[in-house]
MISE-68332 format. One record per residue: residue in one letter; x, y, z of N, C-alpha, C in turn. Coordinates in pm, whole numbers, plus 50000, padded with zeros to 5 digits. Each point is the difference from the previous one (the first is absolute). Last residue first. Example, Ala and Ser with C-alpha at 12.3 -4.5 7.8 and 13.67 -1.06 7.14 Angstrom:
residues 2
S512854977550708500825011950006499235010950073
A500294942849993499115011950000500905012050000
***
This chain:
residues 260
X704430314049951498825008150024498824991350012
X504004980949869499955003350147498735007350035
X500764990049537499694987850075499905002250154
X501435034649712498544998849977499504987550078
X504705008849981499345010950080498494998249993
X502724970549742500034997250143499335011550082
X500115006149536499244988350034499994997250144
X502885032249838498685005149991499004989050039
X504524989649955499795007950119498555005450005
X501184975249619500054991150122499795007950125
X500605023349591498664993350008499824990650131
X504235019449911498975012150034498644993950003
X503414971849878500215003050138498965010850039
X500314987149544499484988750090500015004250144
X502025029749697498504999349975499404989850097
X504675002249985499455011450058498505001050005
X502214967049739500124996650147499425010950083
X500235007749539498974989050026500054996850153
X503295029449846498645006849990498824990050029
X504594983949966499805007550111498535007050019
X501404978249599499694990550107499865006250144
X501025027849617498624994249998499804990250107
X504265017549968499095010450042498614994349997
X503374972349844500095001650143498955010050047
X500454993749541499384988750060499935001250150
X502305032549754498675001849988499254988350062
X504634999049989499555009450093498415002249986
X502114971049695500174995050132499425010250105
X500195014549552499024990050017500054994350147
X502635035449752499225003350120499044987750033
X502855001149609500875000150112499265002350137
X497965001049555500154986150067500845000450123
X497015041249828501394996449999500104985250057
X495345015149782500805002950113501434994549981
X496484991549699500645012149982500895004250115
X495864967450083500815000949883500485013849978
X497934971850401500445014149982500855000649873
X498124958450108498985009450060500335013849975
X503144967549864498794998849911498745009750063
X504044996050240500175009049885498914998649906
X499824973450389499935013950037500185009349878
X500554952749948498585004550020499885014350042
X504374983849948499374999949874498485003550015
X502704995350386500245012549937499345000649858
X497574970050381501345000049925500135012649931
X496744981250437500245008749876501394998749945
X497744981150405500314991349895500385007049871
X498345020450408501254993550031500484991349891
X495735021149984501135009349970501334993850026
X495954975750108500304999649858501165010049958
X498584997150460500574987749957500425000749845
X497725036350182501384998750060500694987849949
X495455006449895500895008749912501464999850055
X496664976550234500234992949871501025008449912
X498365019050401501034989450037500314992049866
X496745033249962501225006350031501134989350033
X495494987349945500635003349874501385006250015
X497494988950388500284987349932500685003549861
X498545037050255501134993550066500394986949922
X496035022549875501125007649962501314993650062
X495814981950127500334997349868501255006849942
X498625011250432500564985450001500224995849854
X498215044550071501324997450053500574986549989
X496435034549789500054986050001501354994050049
X498565046949922499924995050133499784984450005
X501075029049614498514996250015499784995350143
X504405010449857499285012449997498514997650010
X502754962349979500225007750130499235012650001
X499954974949610499134993850102500265008250134
X502735012849652498555004049973499124994050108
X504524988150015499845013950028498525004749978
X501254956649871500055002050138499765013650053
X500484992249548498744994150046499825001450144
X504105010449805499075009849979498594997250038
X503514968050038500205010550092499015011149977
X499784963249716499684995650136500245011550096
X501265006649550498624998150007499484997450148
X504714998649910499455014049991498435000350013
X502314957350001500265009350121499405013349996
X498244953649756500715011849958500235008550126
X497774956449927501175002050086500755011849974
X495884986549770499774998850131501185002450096
X498125011449503501424999850054500084999350155
X495814997549751500874995649892501564998550050
X496565015950306499484986949931500914994049892
X500965042250215500484988850070499374987149950
X498485041749814501414996349969500504988250058
X495865016550138499904994449868501364996449949
X499935021750403499414987450016499734992549859
X501435044850008501104991550035499414985250040
X496925034049874500944998749894501124990450040
X496765011350322499404991749889500944997949898
X501325027350354499854986150045499434991049896
X500155046349926501414994450002500014986150035
X495945023850034500354997049860501374994149992
X498705013050421499284989349957500184996649855
X502245037550206500474986850031499204987949956
X500605053549895499104989849952500414985250033
X502225046850037499054996250114498864991349951
X503985015549752498775008549970498854995750112
X504134978049991500305013450011498845008549993
X499484954849921500275002650136500325013950031
X499624988349555498654998950058500135001850154
X503964996649750499395013149989498455000150053
X502374958250014500785010450080499295014049983
X498394964249739499614999350131500615010150095
X501524997249573498595004349991499504999950138
X504134980349932500115014650001498635006149993
X500054953049983500555004550129500085014850001
X498724980949593498974998150102500385005150142
X503134998649649499065011149979498894998450104
X503094966550001500635012350039499135012149989
X498574956849853500025000350139500615013450047
X497454985249554501255006450026500085003350152
X496294982649726500734990450089501375005050020
X496725021049696499364998750129500764992150107
X500915028249552500664989550059499494997750142
X497945031449712500854993849898500734988050057
X497295028050255499094995049912500794992049894
X502135023250345499684987550034498954994149910
X501585044849950500984991149974499524985650017
X497235035150140499994999249856501104989249955
X499535010550459498834992749949500014998449849
X503375025650195500254985550029498684992249953
X499795046549950500964994749916500324984850027
X497095024350289499424998749854500904994049915
X501635008950435499004989749998499464997949864
X502695037150063500844987449995499084988249999
X498175042550058500424998849865500804986449979
X498675012150440498854996049911500344998949855
X503385012550313499544986850012498794996349914
X504195032150048498805002749915499324985450002
X504315010250203498935002650082498595002249921
X504614988349846499725014350013498865003350095
X501294955249906501115006650066499825014350015
X496834976049750499924995450133501055007450094
X500015006249533498945008350064499894995650147
X503024975349728500555013050025498845008350074
X498644956749877501045000350101500715013550035
X496704995149649499424997950123501034999250114
X501575003249562499365012350047499404998250130
X501784962349809501065008750043499515013450038
X496884968949833500584995050127500945009850053
X498285008049579499125003550097500334995250140
X502584987449627500235013650025499055005450106
X499694956949797500895000450117500335014650042
X497684989049583499135000250125500875001150131
X500385011449481501044997450104499375000550137
X497205006949628501014991849933501194996450088
X496265029850128499894985850032500954991149918
X501415050349984498804994650053500064984950043
X503195032449754499734986649965498724994550074
X501745047050013500364994649868499474986849970
X499055020750419499495008849897500314993849863
X501934979550375498674997149986499335007749894
X504575010150099499824986249955498584996549972
X500815041050202500425000949857499794985449937
X499535003350463498805005449934500335001549845
X503474985050274499014989749988498745005249932
X503415031050089500474990549894498924988949981
X499375032350339499975006649869500314990049888
X500404987050444498575000049969499855006849865
X504414996950183499434986649964498565001649952
X502145038550169500564996549858499374986349966
X498965013350427499435008849906500474998049849
X501934974750353498614996149983499235009449900
X504964982950154499615012149923498524998449958
X502954967650231499195009550084499575012149936
X502414959349822500895012250039499215009250099
X497754964749788501004993650087500975010050057
X496855015549688499364995850114501024993750099
X501375011649572499725011750072499404997350142
X500604964649694501255004550054499865012750094
X496184982049768500444991250107501275005350061
X498435023149624499205002850126500364991150110
X501814992449583500635012050058499315004350135
X498274963449740501264996450076500675012750059
X496055006649748499634990850120501334997550081
X500315023249593499665008650102499524992150126
X501184974549609501105007550039499565009250122
X497764963149724500095000250146501025010750056
X499174993049522498635000350064500085003550147
X503915020249688499494986350021498704999850083
X501525045449728500174992650125499434986750005
X502415024149568498795000750077500044991450124
X503735023150002498584998449957499974990749874
X503675022950305500054995549855498674998649939
X500385012450454500605009649923499944996449861
X498494968650313499035010949987500605011049910
X502834964350107498924994749913498955011949982
X503425008450295500524999449865498984995749906
X499034998650448500065013049960500515002349865
X500114956550191498635005149979499905014049948
X504234982950123499504994349872498545003649971
X502025013850413500645005749892499464995349865
X498494980650395499465013549987500565007549884
X501824957850124498644998549935499335013849975
X504164999250216500144997049856498594998549948
X500075006450451500575011749929500154997949846
X498714964050295498875009049977500495013249926
X501754948849995500625012950025498945010849965
X500844942049985499255011150045500845012450034
X501434955549830499615009349907499505011950062
X501094960650240501255004449941499795011349897
X496254980150257500885009050076501225004949913
X495114981649896501254997949930501035009750058
X495505002050122500324985650019501174996249914
X498235044950004500534996150132500274985650029
X499965034249557499434986650038500614995950130
X500985038649721498945003650096499364986550051
X503355003649650500615006150121498995002850110
X498524982749580500984990050050500645005450129
X497155029349766499184989650059500904989550065
X501925034849749499465005350114499284988250081
X501544991149566501085000450093499495004950128
X496815000649666500384985950052501224999850085
X498655041749814499064994950101500304986750045
X502615018249659500295006150122499014994950111
X499174985149568501244993350059500395006250141
X496465019549749499564986350055501194992750060
X500705043749802499275000250116499704986750054
X504245016249724498814992249972499214998950132
X505005021949758498765002050088498804991649953
X505274999349948499064995349925498645000950074
X503915016550194500425000649872498914995749901
X499335000550483500475013349950500315000349845
X498714958650190498925009850002500355013149951
X503294968550057499144995249891498815008549981
X502955006750366500515004849882499264996149868
X498684983450438499965013249999500525006549859
X500394953350087498725004149979499745015449994
X504234984150090499644996349867498625004149968
X501515004450433500615009949922499674997349855
X498714967550319499195012350002500485010449917
X502724963050031498694996449938499075011249986
X504135006750250500174997949849498794996949928
X499285026650468501024989949952499914997349847
X498795047950260499564987849977501054989349962
X500335049150089499264994050108499634986149977
X502315029249677500834999550117499294992650115
X497645009849603500894988149983501004999250121
X496975037349969499364987850031500854987849997
X501705040549860499675000850143499344987950049
X501075004449525501104997850089499644999750156
X497205009849589499834987150078501064997850095
X499905038849714498865000550079499874987450086
X503435001749667500315008350122498805000050093
X499314978249590500934992250083500305008850140
X497445021949661499244988950072500874990950095
X502005033549733499245005650093499254989650085
X502414985149626500915004850113499205006150119
X497734989249602500404987750073500815003350110
X498995035149714498844996750067500184987350085
X503425013949704499935009050114498734996350083
X500694977649597500934996550114499935008650110
X497285010549647499524987650051501114996050106
X501075037449753498845003050091499594986850079
X503274996849665500515005750119498905002850097
X498744983649585500674989950083500555005950121
X498155029049687498984992150072500594989850082
***
């Protein structure tokens, strides 16, 4: 029996060697601790640590994925496991896989993990399933009515569903709580533009440009949790340009209607 036990340990060590070659000493210790002493909750905790965009020194989406899959294989699955796996699949653009994982999460836990409805709404939005997305955002906002990011994404899918008036209402309510939020301002400007309220849209668009110029990497990462911290600066620049482009488009439309 002792020989069998030693053989099993050797097999586990060899299985972890490919992963060990890709990681540093701290991460190697984490990998080997899971390989030698399997524990789903500990594997999940390691995955969470490496999926924290606000801790750049720890962030590694590949390691996070590895540990989440280990947690699933070991079982029983921690409460938010399929939620986190869906987020990784979404960030990688694997929407069909992401929707399957988040559906599993909601099937297993339902309202016990309300953030999962937010994630499903986001995935559905990117898949073009706007009506389903709208329902999931509405459901999530029952649990956290002042989540500005959810309000903004909810308004985004309302716009995609050709419901600008509803999007304007949602973002206006959000701006009462977060008056200088650049995302809400920009989406509100777009909704007003779609309603042909060009002057009001231009005012909000200008405010969005001003607010976007003040964004910090920490704020951007808070808005896009799970994204690689290394792309924060580029993400900010892209969003700043988007607000400027939106403002210029509205400005041009306002000028043309004024001339007429």
